[in-house]
N, C-alpha and C positions, 0 to 999 in steps of 0.2 A: 398394334398402332403404327401408322406410317412414319417412315423416318422424319419427314419433315414437321411432324407433330411432337415427335419424341425429343428432338434436339431443344425447340424453345423450351419445353418442361424442365429440362436437365439445366438450361443457362439461367431459368427463373429459379430453380432450387439453388444452384449455386450463387446467385444474387442475393437470396434471402438470407443463407448461411453467412456468406461473406458479410454482409452488413452489421451482423453482430458480432462476428468475431473480429472484425477490422476495429469496430468502436472499442471492443474491449481492449484489444491488442495496443491501441494508441495510448492507453493508460495505464497499461500494465507495469508493474515494477520491473525493471531490466530492459526489456524490449522497449518499452514506451517512455523512455528516459530522452530528455531534450537533446542530448548530445548524440542519439542514435538517428542516423539518417533516415529520413521519411522515405526514401526508396526501400530501405532495409526492413523497415517495419511493414510497408505494403507488400513486399514479397513474402515476408514471413506470414503475413494474414492471408495471403492468396494459397501459399504452400498448406497452411494448416486448415483451410477451407476444403482443399482437395482430398485432404486425409478424413475429414471430419464429416463432410456431406454424405457420404453413401451411409453412414452409420445412422444419420438423424432423418433421412428421407422419409421415413414413415411417419414422422412426427410433424411433417409441414403441412400447411394448410393447402387446399385446393387453389388453383389458378385464378387471381382475381378476375372479376368480370369487367369491372370499369378502372379508369386510370387512377381516379381517386382512392380506390381500394387498394391498388398497388402503392400508390404515395403513403397511406395510412400504415400499411403493411411495413414497409422501409421504415417510417419514422419511430414505429414501435419497437422494431429490431435495434434500432440505433440506441433508443431509450434504454433498452434491456442491456445491450453492451456497455454502454456508459456506465449504467448501473454496477454492473459487475467489475468493471475495471476501478471504479471509485471505491469499492469495497477493499478491494486488494490495495490501492494507493492509500487509504487512510489507514489501513493497518500497518503499512510500512512508515507512516509519519509518526506512529508511536516513538520510534527510534529519533526521530528529530525532535519531538517535544522532550524527549529525556536528555537528549544531547544539551538542548538550551538550559534545562534545569541543572544538568551537572556544570555547565559553562558558568553559569550563575553563583553555584555554590563553591566552585574552586577559582574564582577569580579570572575566568576568561571570557566573560560576558561582552565585552567589546572587541575581542578578538573574531571577527566574522570574515568569512570566505563565501564565494558562490558555491552554491550546492547544486547541482545539475537537477538532483531528484525533484527538487521541489522549485527550481528556476528561480531562485532568489538567494539572499544572503541569509547564512546560517553560521551558527557557532563552529568552532573547530572540532568539539566532542559530537556534534550533530552531524557533521560531513562525515566523520570516521564511522559512526554507528549506522548512517543510512548505507554508507559504501559497502561496509561489511556486512549489513543486513541483507543487501541485493546479492552479494558474492555469496551467502550462506543458503540464500533460498534456492539460487541455481546449483550450489554444491549438494545440497541434501534433496535434490530432484522436487522441490517445493513446486516449481512452475509445472510440473506434470500435473499435479493436483489441481492446479489451477485450470489447465487445459480439461482435465476431467471434468471440472465443475462448469466449464463453458458448454460441454456436451450435455451433461445432466441438467442444464438449466432449460433446456427444451420440455422437461418434464414438470419442472417447477414454474416456468414462464412459457407456456405453449406460444409458439409462433401465431401472431395475428390475435391472440387474446387481449381483452382488456387489462392494461398495466394497473396494478393496484398502487397508485401514487401515495395514499396516506400511509397505508402499510410500509411501502418502500422507504417514505420520508423517516417514519418512526425507526425503522432498522438503521438508517443511516446516523439520526439522531444518536440513538443508543449506541452504535459502533464508535462514534466521536467520542463520547462519554467513557464508554469502557476503555478505550485506546488511552484518553487524559489519565483516568484511574490507573490504568497499567504503567504509564509512563511515571506517575508519582510513586508508585510502589516500586518500580525498579531503580529509582533515585532516592528512595527512603534512606539509606545509609549516608550518602552525602548530605541531605537535608537535617539529619540528626546531627551528625559529626559537625558541620559548619554551625549548626546551632550552639553546640558546646563550646566549638573554638572562638565564637564571636562573644560569648559570655566571658570567657576566660581573658580574652582580649580586653573587654570593657572593665573586668576587674584589674588587670595589670594596669590600665590607663589611670584608674583610680589611684591605684598603689603608688605608680611612678609617673607622675603628670609631664615630666621632662623627656620622657621616653618616645622616641617617632615610632608609633603602633604602626603606622600603615607600612613603613619600609622592615620593619621586623616581622609583621604577620604576614604579608603577601607571600612572600617566598615560602614560608611554611605551609601556608594555605595551597599554594600551588603546588609544591612537591606531596604534602599528604593527599591532595586531592588526586593526584596522578597515580599515588601508590594504592589508593582504595579502587581507584579504576581498573588498574591492572588485576587487581585481586577478585572483583565481581564481574568482570566483563564475560567470562565464560557461562556463569550462571544467569547474566542478563540474557544472553542470546539463546540460552536453553529455554528459558521461560517465555521470550518472545517467539520462538518457532513454534511452540505449542499452542500459544495464542493464536498465531496465524492459522496453521492446520486446524485448530477448532473452529474457529469462524467461517473457514472454507468449507467445513464439512456440512454447513447448513444448506448448501446448494447441490450436495450430493445426494443420490436416491439410493446408493447402495450402503450408506453408513448406518 
């Protein structure tokens, strides 16, 4: 093959791979956070494309014949990349949901700060959990599993193939439901103990109407909640990491 024909084909292959990887990296937990500069994310996507593109060149479709086919191919790659990034982001938001429930049960529901992971206000426990979650994903090399899932996604979602919108929407809906259920399970000790605590405060208010229940109960509620939080936090993250790895495995063809 002449060099002038070989180079455009390599550029096209790089473009196709870069489109999917860049779309996923822009949402990927850790690298895709709002506080990470756009140039850093773009450079990371380009470097990752240089490494990945030779591995999946055999899975790429032939050169598009028309400009419409090229735009269609690029659009489908963007959709697949956004889909993969949303899966990782939704699983991370499990910790934010758990943090909101913890904040509600320990009396910190109104203490909100800006959470860069969701680019909005969040509870203090939610900010702590999401920040530690991102740190643990990198500390346990879970981001390597996500990169491997992107590479294997070309076998699950071949480049240029018709994207299954219905099945993908069902997977996202099921993932949101599973994440919310996991958040409730992780915060079950707080829910049960807070229910018992408020029942006790109600009985105390009936027995001693002159007692200021709010000023007595809030410090105990906050101290007890922080104590429970410090006890279960290691087990909470252990369950979360297992859940994260299990859901990423569905995109791996070697599992």
